[in-house]
PAZAPA-4460 file (N, C-alpha, C; in steps of 0.05 Angstrom, whole numbers, plus 32768, in hexadecimal, padded with zeros to 4 digits):
% residues 290
    n_x    n_y    n_z   ca_x   ca_y   ca_z    c_x    c_y    c_z   seq   type   mol
   7BBF   8436   8B3C   7BA7   8426   8B36   7BB0   840C   8B28     1      M     A
   7BA7   83F4   8B31   7BAF   83DB   8B24   7BA4   83D8   8B09     2      P     A
   7BB2   83C8   8AF8   7BA8   83C3   8ADD   7B8D   83B5   8ADF     3      A     A
   7B7D   83B9   8ACA   7B63   83AD   8AC9   7B65   838E   8AC6     4      L     A
   7B55   8380   8AD6   7B52   8363   8AD3   7B3B   835E   8AC0     5      D     A
   7B41   8358   8AA7   7B2C   8355   8A93   7B19   833E   8A9A     6      S     A
   7B22   832B   8AAA   7B11   8314   8AB2   7AFA   831E   8AC4     7      E     A
   7AFF   8335   8AD1   7AEA   833F   8AE4   7AD4   834E   8AD5     8      A     A
   7AD8   8355   8ABC   7AC4   8363   8AAD   7AB1   834F   8AA1     9      V     A
   7A97   8353   8AA7   7A83   833F   8A9F   7A75   8348   8A85    10      R     A
   7A73   8336   8A72   7A64   833B   8A59   7A50   8325   8A55    11      F     A
   7A44   831B   8A6A   7A32   8304   8A68   7A18   830B   8A58    12      D     A
   7A12   8324   8A55   79FA   832C   8A47   79FE   832C   8A28    13      D     A
   7A17   8328   8A20   7A1E   8328   8A03   7A1E   830B   89F8    14      L     A
   7A1A   8309   89DE   7A1C   82EF   89D1   7A39   82E5   89D2    15      S     A
   7A3C   82CB   89CD   7A57   82BF   89CF   7A6B   82CD   89BD    16      T     A
   7A62   82D3   89A4   7A74   82E0   8990   7A7C   82FC   8999    17      A     A
   7A69   830C   89A1   7A6F   8328   89A8   7A7D   8329   89C3    18      T     A
   7A78   8316   89D4   7A85   8315   89EE   7AA3   8313   89EA    19      R     A
   7AAC   8303   89D8   7AC8   8300   89D2   7AD5   831A   89C9    20      A     A
   7AC6   8329   89B8   7AD0   8342   89AF   7AD1   8357   89C6    21      D     A
   7ABD   8357   89D6   7ABD   8369   89ED   7AD4   8364   8A00    22      A     A
   7AD9   834A   8A04   7AEF   8343   8A16   7B0A   834B   8A0A    23      E     A
   7B0C   8349   89EF   7B25   8352   89E2   7B29   8370   89E5    24      A     A
   7B14   837F   89E4   7B16   839C   89E9   7B1E   83A1   8A06    25      V     A
   7B13   8392   8A18   7B1A   8395   8A35   7B38   8390   8A38    26      A     A
   7B42   837B   8A2B   7B5F   8376   8A2C   7B70   838D   8A21    27      D     A
   7B66   8399   8A0B   7B75   83B0   89FF   7B76   83C8   8A12    28      A     A
   7B62   83CA   8A24   7B61   83E1   8A37   7B6B   83DA   8A52    29      L     A
   7B78   83C3   8A55   7B7F   83B9   8A70   7B93   83CB   8A7F    30      S     A
   7BA3   83DA   8A71   7BB6   83EB   8A80   7BAE   8408   8A82    31      D     A
   7B96   840E   8A79   7B8C   842A   8A79   7B80   8432   8A94    32      V     A
   7B87   8449   8A9D   7B7C   8453   8AB7   7B64   8465   8AB2    33      K     A
   7B66   8477   8A9F   7B50   8489   8A99   7B51   848F   8A7B    34      R     A
   7B3B   8489   8A6D   7B3B   8489   8A50   7B28   849E   8A45    35      L     A
   7B31   84AC   8A30   7B20   84BD   8A20   7B1B   84B1   8A05    36      G     A
   7B02   84AE   89FE   7AFB   84A2   89E4   7AF2   84B8   89D1    37      V     A
   7B01   84BB   89BB   7AF8   84CE   89A6   7ADE   84C3   899B    38      A     A
   7AC9   84D2   89A0   7AAE   84C8   899D   7A9E   84DA   8989    39      Y     A
   7A90   84CD   8976   7A81   84DC   8962   7A63   84D5   8962    40      S     A
   7A5C   84BF   896F   7A40   84B6   896D   7A3C   84A1   8958    41      G     A
   7A51   849B   8948   7A50   8486   8934   7A52   846B   8942    42      G     A
   7A4D   8456   8934   7A4C   843B   8941   7A67   8433   894C    43      V     A
   7A7D   8439   893F   7A97   8430   8948   7A9E   843D   8963    44      D     A
   7A9C   8458   8964   7AA4   8466   897D   7A8F   8461   8993    45      S     A
   7A76   845C   898B   7A61   8457   89A0   7A67   843C   89AD    46      A     A
   7A6D   8428   899D   7A74   840D   89A8   7A8D   840F   89BA    47      V     A
   7AA1   841D   89B0   7ABA   8420   89C0   7AB4   842E   89DA    48      L     A
   7AA4   8443   89D9   7A9E   8451   89F2   7A8D   8440   8A05    49      L     A
   7A7A   8431   89FA   7A69   841F   8A0A   7A7A   840A   8A18    50      A     A
   7A8C   83FE   8A09   7A9D   83E9   8A15   7AB1   83F5   8A29    51      L     A
   7ABB   840D   8A23   7ACE   841A   8A35   7AC1   8420   8A50    52      S     A
   7AA9   842A   8A4F   7A9A   8430   8A68   7A95   8416   8A77    53      V     A
   7A8E   8401   8A69   7A89   83E8   8A77   7AA3   83DC   8A83    54      R     A
   7AB9   83DF   8A74   7AD2   83D3   8A7E   7ADF   83E4   8A94    55      V     A
   7AE0   83FE   8A90   7AEE   840F   8AA2   7ADD   841D   8AB7    56      L     A
   7AC3   841F   8AB1   7AB1   842D   8AC3   7AAD   844A   8AB9    57      G     A
   7A96   8455   8ABF   7A8F   8470   8AB5   7AA3   8485   8ABE    58      R     A
   7AAF   8482   8AD6   7AC1   8496   8AE0   7ADD   8495   8AD3    59      D     A
   7AE2   847F   8AC4   7AFC   847C   8AB8   7AFC   847B   8A99    60      R     A
   7AE4   847E   8A8D   7AE1   847F   8A70   7ACD   8494   8A68    61      A     A
   7AD5   84A6   8A58   7AC2   84BB   8A4F   7AC5   84C0   8A31    62      L     A
   7AB0   84CA   8A25   7AB0   84D1   8A09   7ABA   84ED   8A05    63      G     A
   7AC8   84F1   89EF   7AD2   850C   89E7   7AC6   8513   89CC    64      L     A
   7AB3   8525   89CC   7AA3   852B   89B4   7AAB   8546   89A9    65      L     A
   7AB8   8545   8992   7AC1   855E   8985   7AAB   856A   8974    66      A     A
   7AA9   8584   8975   7A95   8593   8965   7AA3   85A7   8954    67      D     A
   7A9A   85A9   893B   7AA5   85BC   8928   7A91   85C0   8911    68      S     A
   7A95   85D3   88FF   7A82   85D7   88E9   7A80   85BE   88D7    69      P     A
   7A93   85AC   88D8   7A91   8594   88C6   7A80   857E   88D2    70      S     A
   7A75   8582   88EA   7A63   856F   88F7   7A47   8579   88F4    71      L     A
   7A36   856A   88E7   7A1A   8571   88E4   7A0C   8572   88FF    72      A     A
   79FA   8585   8904   79EC   8587   891D   79DC   856D   8923    73      R     A
   79D1   8561   890D   79C3   8548   8910   79D4   8533   891D    74      H     A
   79ED   8531   8914   7A00   851D   891E   7A08   8523   893B    75      E     A
   7A0A   853D   8941   7A11   8545   895D   79FB   853C   8970    76      L     A
   79E2   853F   8968   79CB   8537   8979   79CB   8519   897C    77      Q     A
   79D1   850A   8967   79D2   84ED   8969   79E7   84E5   897E    78      I     A
   79FF   84F2   897C   7A15   84EB   898E   7A0D   84F0   89AB    79      A     A
   79FF   8506   89B0   79F6   850C   89CB   79E2   84F8   89D5    80      R     A
   79D0   84F1   89C3   79BB   84DE   89CA   79C6   84C2   89D1    81      S     A
   79D9   84B9   89C1   79E5   849F   89C5   79F5   849F   89DF    82      V     A
   7A04   84B5   89E4   7A13   84B6   89FD   7A00   84B5   8A16    83      A     A
   79E9   84C1   8A13   79D6   84C0   8A29   79CC   84A4   8A2D    84      A     A
   79C7   8496   8A16   79BF   847A   8A17   79D3   8468   8A25    85      Q     A
   79ED   846E   8A20   7A02   845F   8A2D   7A06   8466   8A4A    86      L     A
   79FD   847D   8A52   7A02   8486   8A6D   7A1F   848E   8A70    87      G     A
   7A2B   8497   8A5A   7A47   849F   8A5A   7A4A   84BD   8A5D    88      A     A
   7A5F   84C5   8A6A   7A66   84E1   8A6C   7A75   84E9   8A52    89      D     A
   7A6C   84FF   8A47   7A78   8508   8A2E   7A80   8526   8A31    90      V     A
   7A99   852C   8A29   7AA2   8547   8A29   7AA2   8552   8A0D    91      V     A
   7A93   8567   8A08   7A92   8574   89EE   7AA7   858A   89EC    92      E     A
   7AB4   858C   89D6   7AC9   85A1   89D2   7ACA   85A9   89B5    93      F     A
   7AD5   85C0   89B0   7AD7   85CA   8994   7AF2   85C3   8988    94      A     A
   7AF1   85BD   896E   7B0A   85BA   895F   7B09   85CF   8949    95      T     A
   7B20   85D7   893F   7B22   85ED   892B   7B32   85E4   8913    96      H     A
   7B2B   85CD   8908   7B3A   85C4   88F0   7B38   85D7   88D9    97      E     A
   7B22   85E6   88D8   7B1E   85FA   88C3   7B32   8610   88C3    98      G     A
   7B40   8613   88DA   7B55   8628   88DB   7B6F   861E   88CF    99      D     A
   7B71   8605   88C8   7B8A   85FA   88BC   7B88   85FC   889D   100      R     A
   7B9C   860A   8891   7B9B   860D   8874   7B9B   85F2   8865   101      P     A
   7BA9   85DE   8870   7BAB   85C4   8863   7B8F   85B6   8863   102      Q     A
   7B80   85BA   8878   7B65   85AF   8879   7B53   85BD   8865   103      Y     A
   7B54   85D7   8865   7B43   85E6   8852   7B4A   85E0   8835   104      R     A
   7B63   85DA   8830   7B6C   85D4   8814   7B5E   85BA   880A   105      A     A
   7B56   85A9   881C   7B45   8592   8815   7B53   857E   8802   106      N     A
   7B6C   8578   8809   7B7A   8564   87F9   7B71   8548   8803   107      G     A
   7B7D   8534   87F7   7B76   8518   87FE   7B7E   8512   881B   108      A     A
   7B8F   8523   8827   7B97   851E   8843   7B88   8530   8857   109      D     A
   7B71   853B   884E   7B61   854C   885F   7B5B   853F   887A   110      R     A
   7B54   8525   8879   7B4D   8517   8892   7B64   8517   88A6   111      C     A
   7B7D   8517   889C   7B93   8518   88AF   7B92   8531   88C0   112      F     A
   7B8E   8548   88B2   7B8E   8562   88C1   7B76   8565   88D3   113      Y     A
   7B60   8559   88CC   7B49   8559   88DE   7B4E   8548   88F7   114      C     A
   7B58   8530   88F3   7B5E   851E   890A   7B75   8529   891A   115      K     A
   7B89   8536   890D   7B9F   8541   891B   7B96   8558   892D   116      D     A
   7B83   8568   8923   7B78   857D   8934   7B69   8571   894C   117      E     A
   7B59   855C   8947   7B4A   854F   895C   7B5D   8544   8972   118      L     A
   7B71   8535   8969   7B82   8528   897D   7B96   853C   898A   119      F     A
   7B9C   8552   897C   7BAD   8567   8988   7B9E   8574   899F   120      T     A
   7B85   857B   899B   7B75   8588   89B0   7B72   8575   89C7   121      V     A
   7B6D   855C   89C2   7B69   8548   89D7   7B83   8544   89E7   122      I     A
   7B99   8540   89D9   7BB3   853A   89E6   7BBF   8552   89F4   123      S     A
   7BBC   856A   89E8   7BC9   8581   89F4   7BB8   8591   8A08   124      E     A
   7B9E   858B   8A08   7B8D   859A   8A1A   7B7C   8588   8A2C   125      T     A
   7B6C   8577   8A1F   7B58   8567   8A2E   7B65   8551   8A3F   126      L     A
   7B7A   8545   8A35   7B86   852E   8A43   7B8F   8536   8A5F   127      A     A
   7B9C   854D   8A61   7BA5   8556   8A7B   7B8D   8560   8A8C   128      E     A
   7B7B   856F   8A80   7B65   857A   8A8F   7B53   8564   8A9A   129      D     A
   7B51   854D   8A8C   7B3F   8538   8A94   7B4E   8520   8AA0   130      L     A
   7B68   8524   8AA4   7B79   850F   8AB0   7B78   84F4   8AA1   131      S     A
   7B79   84F6   8A87   7B79   84DE   8A76   7B95   84D4   8A73   132      L     A
   7B98   84BA   8A74   7BB2   84AE   8A6E   7BB2   84A0   8A53   133      D     A
   7B9B   849F   8A46   7B99   8493   8A2B   7B81   849E   8A1D   134      A     A
   7B84   849E   8A02   7B6E   84A7   89F0   7B6A   8491   89DB   135      V     A
   7B51   848B   89D4   7B4C   8476   89C0   7B38   8481   89AC   136      A     A
   7B38   8474   8994   7B23   847B   8981   7B1A   8461   8973   137      Y     A
   7B04   8464   8964   7AF5   844C   895A   7AFE   8440   8940   138      G     A
   7B17   843F   893A   7B20   8431   8922   7B1B   8413   8926   139      E     A
   7B0F   8406   8912   7B0A   83E9   8914   7B1E   83DA   8902   140      N     A
   7B1D   83C0   8902   7B30   83B0   88F3   7B2E   83B3   88D5   141      A     A
   7B16   83B9   88CB   7B13   83BE   88AF   7B20   83D9   88A7   142      D     A
   7B1C   83ED   88B8   7B28   8407   88B3   7B47   8404   88B2   143      D     A
   7B52   83F4   88C3   7B6F   83F2   88C5   7B7B   83E7   88AB   144      A     A
   7B6B   83D9   889B   7B75   83CD   8882   7B75   83E1   886B   145      K     A
   7B66   83F7   886E   7B63   8409   8858   7B7B   841B   8855   146      R     A
   7B80   8423   883C   7B97   8434   8836   7B90   8452   8836   147      L     A
   7B76   8458   8835   7B6E   8474   8831   7B63   8480   884B   148      D     A
   7B72   847C   8861   7B6A   8486   887B   7B80   8497   8887   149      R     A
   7B85   84AF   887C   7B9A   84C0   8887   7B95   84C8   88A4   150      P     A
   7B7C   84C7   88AD   7B77   84CD   88C9   7B85   84BA   88DC   151      G     A
   7B89   84A1   88D3   7B97   848E   88E3   7BB4   8496   88E9   152      A     A
   7BC0   84A4   88D6   7BDB   84AE   88DB   7BDC   84C2   88F2   153      E     A
   7BC8   84D2   88F4   7BC6   84E5   890A   7BC3   84D6   8925   154      A     A
   7BB3   84C1   8925   7BB0   84B1   893D   7BCA   84A5   8946   155      A     A
   7BDA   849C   8932   7BF4   8490   8939   7C06   84A5   8945   156      T     A
   7C07   84BD   8939   7C18   84D2   8943   7C12   84DA   8960   157      R     A
   7BF8   84D9   8966   7BF0   84E1   8981   7BEC   84C9   8994   158      H     A
   7BF5   84B2   898B   7BF4   849A   899C   7BD8   8494   89A6   159      R     A
   7BC5   8496   8995   7BA9   8490   899B   7BA4   8472   8999   160      V     A
   7B97   8467   89AC   7B92   844A   89AC   7B7C   8443   8998   161      L     A
   7B7D   842A   898E   7B68   8420   897C   7B5F   8404   8986   162      R     A
   7B50   8404   899C   7B49   83EA   89A8   7B39   83D7   8996   163      P     A
   7B27   83E2   8986   7B17   83D1   8974   7B29   83C3   895F   164      L     A
   7B3A   83D3   8953   7B4C   83C8   893E   7B60   83B5   894B   165      A     A
   7B6A   83BD   8963   7B7E   83AC   8971   7B71   8390   8977   166      Q     A
   7B58   8390   897D   7B4A   8377   8983   7B41   8368   896A   167      A     A
   7B46   8374   8953   7B3F   8367   893A   7B21   8367   8933   168      G     A
   7B13   837B   893E   7AF6   837C   893B   7AEF   838B   8921   169      I     A
   7AE2   837D   890F   7AD9   8389   88F5   7AC0   839A   88F9   170      T     A
   7AB9   83A8   88E3   7AA1   83B9   88E4   7A88   83A8   88EA   171      K     A
   7A86   8391   88DD   7A6E   8380   88E2   7A6D   8378   88FF   172      A     A
   7A84   8372   890B   7A83   836A   8927   7A7E   8381   893A   173      R     A
   7A87   8399   8931   7A80   83B1   8941   7A62   83B4   8941   174      V     A
   7A55   83B1   892A   7A37   83B3   892A   7A2A   839D   893A   175      R     A
   7A35   8385   893A   7A2A   8370   894A   7A2C   8377   8968   176      A     A
   7A43   8382   8970   7A46   838C   898C   7A32   83A1   8992   177      L     A
   7A2E   83B4   8980   7A1B   83C9   8984   79FE   83BE   8988   178      A     A
   79F7   83AA   8979   79DD   839E   897C   79DB   8391   8998   179      H     A
   79EF   8382   899F   79EF   8374   89B9   79EE   8388   89D1   180      D     A
   79FB   839E   89CD   79FC   83B3   89E2   79E3   83C4   89E2   181      L     A
   79D2   83C0   89CE   79B9   83CF   89CC   79BC   83EC   89C3   182      G     A
   79D0   83F1   89B3   79D5   840D   89AB   79C3   8414   8994   183      L     A
   79B8   842C   8995   79A5   8435   8980   79B3   843A   8965   184      S     A
   79CD   843C   8965   79DC   8442   894C   79E7   8428   8940   185      V     A
   79DE   8411   8949   79E9   83F8   893F   79E9   83F6   8920   186      A     A
   79D4   8400   8914   79D2   83FF   88F7   79D5   841A   88EA   187      D     A
   79DF   842D   88F8   79E2   8448   88EE   79F6   8449   88D6   188      K     A
   79EE   8454   88C0   7A01   8456   88A9   7A19   8468   88B1   189      P     A
   7A2F   8465   88A3   7A46   8476   88A7   7A3E   8493   88A1   190      A     A
   7A49   84A6   88B0   7A43   84C2   88AC   7A5C   84D2   88AB   191      A     A
   7A6B   84D2   8895   7A83   84E1   8892   7A7E   84FF   8897   192      P     A
   7A93   850E   889E   7A90   852A   88A3   7A86   8539   888A   193      C     A
   7A7B   8550   888F   7A6F   8560   8879   7A84   8568   8864   194      L     A
   7A9D   856A   886C   7AB2   8572   8859   7AB6   855D   8843   195      A     A
   7AAE   8544   8849   7AB2   852F   8835   7AA0   8533   881D   196      S     A
   7A8D   8545   881E   7A7B   854B   8807   7A87   855E   87F3   197      R     A
   7A9E   8569   87FA   7AAB   857D   87E9   7AC2   8570   87DA   198      I     A
   7AC4   8572   87BF   7AD9   8565   87B0   7AF4   856C   87B9   199      P     A
   7B06   8559   87BA   7B22   855E   87C2   7B2E   8574   87AF   200      H     A
   7B3C   8587   87BB   7B47   859D   87AC   7B36   85B6   87AD   201      G     A
   7B1D   85B3   87B4   7B0B   85CA   87B8   7B0B   85D2   87D5   202      E     A
   7B0E   85EC   87DA   7B10   85F6   87F5   7AF8   85EE   8807   203      Q     A
   7AFF   85E6   881F   7AEA   85E2   8833   7AE4   85FC   8841   204      V     A
   7ACC   8605   8841   7AC4   861E   884E   7AAB   8619   8860   205      T     A
   7AA8   8629   8875   7A90   8626   8885   7A76   8629   8875   206      P     A
   7A76   863A   8861   7A5E   863E   8851   7A57   8625   8841   207      E     A
   7A6B   8618   8835   7A65   85FF   8827   7A5B   85E9   8839   208      K     A
   7A67   85E7   8851   7A5E   85D3   8864   7A41   85D8   886D   209      L     A
   7A3B   85F2   8870   7A1F   85F9   8878   7A0C   85F1   8862   210      R     A
   7A13   85F7   8848   7A02   85F0   8832   79FC   85D2   8831   211      Q     A
   7A12   85C2   8834   7A0F   85A5   8833   79FD   859B   884A   212      V     A
   7A02   85A5   8862   79F3   859C   8879   79D5   85A3   8876   213      E     A
   79CF   85BB   886C   79B4   85C3   8868   79A6   85B2   8853   214      T     A
   79B4   85AC   883D   79A8   859C   8828   79A3   8580   8831   215      A     A
   79B5   8574   8840   79B1   8559   884A   799B   8557   885F   216      E     A
   7998   856C   886E   7982   856D   8882   7967   856E   8873   217      Q     A
   7966   857C   885D   794E   857D   884C   7946   8560   8844   218      V     A
   7959   8551   883A   7954   8536   8831   794C   8524   8849   219      L     A
   7958   8528   885F   7951   8519   8877   7934   851F   887F   220      R     A
   792D   8538   887E   7911   8540   8885   78FD   8535   8872   221      D     A
   7906   8530   8859   78F4   8524   8845   78F2   8506   8847   222      L     A
   7901   84FA   885A   78FE   84DE   885F   7913   84CC   8852   223      G     A
   7927   84D7   8845   793C   84C6   8839   794D   84BA   8850   224      F     A
   7952   84A0   884D   7960   8492   8862   797D   849A   8865   225      S     A
   7989   84A3   8850   79A5   84AB   8850   79AA   84BD   8838   226      D     A
   79BE   84CE   8839   79C3   84DF   8821   79DF   84EB   8823   227      S     A
   79E9   84F3   880C   7A01   8504   880B   79FA   851A   87F7   228      R     A
   7A01   8533   87FD   79FE   8549   87EA   7A1A   8552   87E4   229      V     A
   7A23   854B   87CC   7A3E   8553   87C3   7A3E   8570   87BA   230      R     A
   7A52   857F   87C3   7A53   859C   87BC   7A65   85A0   87A4   231      H     A
   7A59   85A9   878E   7A68   85AF   8776   7A63   85CC   876E   232      H     A
   7A6C   85DE   877F   7A68   85FA   8779   7A4A   8601   877B   233      G     A
   7A3F   8609   8765   7A22   8611   8764   7A10   85F8   8762   234      K     A
   7A1C   85E1   875E   7A0C   85C8   875A   7A0D   85B7   8773   235      I     A
   79F5   85AE   877B   79F2   859A   8790   79EC   857F   8783   236      A     A
   79FE   856B   8788   79F9   8550   877C   79F0   853E   8792   237      R     A
   79D7   8536   8790   79CA   8525   87A5   79D0   8508   87A1   238      I     A
   79D8   84FB   87B6   79DA   84DD   87B6   79C8   84D3   87CC   239      E     A
   79B6   84C0   87C4   79A5   84B2   87D7   79A6   8494   87D0   240      V     A
   799E   8482   87E1   799E   8466   87DA   798E   8461   87C0   241      P     A
   7998   844F   87B0   798C   8449   8796   796E   8444   8798   242      L     A
   7966   8435   87AD   794A   842E   87B0   7938   8446   87B5   243      A     A
   7945   845D   87BC   7935   8475   87C4   7936   848A   87AE   244      E     A
   7945   8487   8799   7947   849B   8784   792C   84A1   8778   245      I     A
   791C   848C   8775   7901   848F   8769   78EF   84A2   8777   246      G     A
   78F5   84A8   8790   78E4   84BB   87A0   78E4   84D7   8794   247      R     A
   78F9   84DD   8785   78FB   84F8   8779   78E7   84FB   8762   248      F     A
   78DB   84E5   8759   78C6   84E7   8745   78AC   84F3   8750   249      A     A
   78AA   84F3   876A   7893   84FF   8777   7896   851D   8776   250      D     A
   7883   852B   876B   7886   8548   8767   788A   8557   8781   251      D     A
   787C   854F   8796   787E   855C   87B0   789A   8559   87BB   252      T     A
   78A5   8541   87BB   78BF   853C   87C5   78D4   854C   87B5   253      V     A
   78D2   854A   879B   78E6   8557   878A   78E5   8576   878E   254      R     A
   78CD   8581   878E   78CB   859E   8791   78D4   85A8   87AC   255      E     A
   78CE   8599   87C1   78D7   85A2   87DC   78F5   85A0   87DE   256      Q     A
   7901   858B   87D3   791E   8588   87D3   792B   859E   87C3   257      A     A
   7921   85A3   87AB   792C   85B7   879A   792B   85D3   87A6   258      L     A
   7914   85DA   87B1   7911   85F5   87BC   7923   85F9   87D4   259      R     A
   7924   85E5   87E6   7933   85E9   87FF   7951   85E8   87F9   260      A     A
   795A   85D6   87E7   7977   85D4   87E2   7981   85ED   87D3   261      I     A
   7970   85F7   87C1   7978   8611   87B4   797A   8627   87C9   262      R     A
   7968   8627   87DC   7968   863C   87F0   7981   863B   8801   263      A     A
   798F   8624   8802   79A7   8622   8812   79BF   862E   8803   264      S     A
   79BB   8635   87E9   79D1   8643   87DB   79D9   8636   87C1   265      G     A
   79CE   861E   87BA   79D4   8611   87A1   79C2   861C   878B   266      F     A
   79CE   861F   8773   79BE   8628   875C   79B1   8611   874D   267      A     A
   79BF   85FA   874D   79B6   85E2   873F   79B6   85CA   8751   268      Y     A
   79A2   85B9   874E   79A0   85A1   875E   799D   8588   874C   269      V     A
   79B0   8575   874F   79AF   855D   873E   79AE   8544   874F   270      T     A
   79A6   852E   8743   79A4   8514   8750   79B8   8502   8743   271      I     A
   79C9   84F5   8753   79DD   84E2   8749   79D0   84C7   8745   272      D     A
   79CD   84BE   872D   79C0   84A5   8727   79CF   848C   8731   273      L     A
   79E8   8490   8739   79F8   847A   8744   79F0   8474   8761   274      A     A
   79E1   8486   876E   79D8   8482   8789   79EE   8489   879D   275      G     A
   79EB   847F   87B6   79FE   8485   87CB   7A1A   847A   87C5   276      M     A
   7A2E   848A   87C9   7A4A   8482   87C4   7A5B   848B   87DB   277      Q     A
   7A5F   847A   87EF   7A6F   8482   8806   7A8C   8486   87FD   278      S     A
   7A98   849C   8806   7AB4   84A2   87FE   7AB7   84A8   87E1   279      G     A
   7AA3   84B4   87D4   7AA4   84B7   87B7   7ABC   84C7   87AE   280      A     A
   7AC2   84DD   87BB   7AD8   84EE   87B2   7AF3   84E1   87B7   281      F     A
   7AF6   84D2   87CD   7B0E   84C3   87D2   7B12   84AD   87BC   282      T     A
   7AFD   84A0   87B5   7AFE   848B   87A0   7B07   8497   8786   283      M     A
   7AFF   84AF   8780   7B07   84BC   8767   7B25   84C1   8766   284      Q     A
   7B31   84C9   877D   7B4E   84CD   877F   7B5D   84B3   877B   285      I     A
   7B53   849E   8789   7B61   8484   8786   7B60   847B   8769   286      I     A
   7B49   847E   875C   7B46   8475   8740   7B59   8484   872E   287      T     A
   7B5C   849E   8732   7B6E   84AE   8721   7B8B   84A6   8724   288      R     A
   7B92   849A   873C   7BAE   8492   8740   7BB3   8476   8738   289      H     A
   7B9F   8467   8730   7BA3   844B   8728   7BB0   8449   870D   290      D     A
***
């Protein structure tokens, strides 16, 4: 099969700025015959999958959606919905990072063992079964500059492509592309895996993941736009956007949250007055080492 002629791929429906980024991704995929995109339904992987399908065609680009206890059912449904919106073929498969002692130990390198499990299953099983000659994931240019991304090491070991980062596309430009492509997740907040709610050094278990998922679904059902429920043994520490903390002053909201979160297995329920803190446990580790 001849290499892709990026000039033949049309992006006339995109704005001038996003068209240049889309063309850069097309260039990054120019030698790929059949691509598997590690896909989660987040904005980065959704944009990468959308562009890959447009560049290579539906028969040569497909999404690879990993399912495990660390993925909330809510996020799984979003991923399926977005894939349907894209008209992309997606293969769902199970990963078993929880079987790895290093992952369960929940050190600062937990993400490495999670991504290593993901890319091992893809490279050792799916790649041959699906006749893939390349695998890519949604690292962007901002991600590439960060020091606290052990998952990127796993990608390097498994020779996984990073077309967005290679093209120098930042998170803001990924979102701009998502808007131009009409993706429903263009403004979707980041949704780290459920294991990120457990303090480093505390064991990751299916039961803890279930508790966190149940508690966060409670808050979602109560209308909070985003939340994290940090698992501190018997204590659930709730983080919501600062502008929404005041909603807990409503007796109905507070009592419904308290009753349902306690029913999930927590004895005590607290509200973090600092609000939402993405990567809170990772930030604590970095601070301790400064």
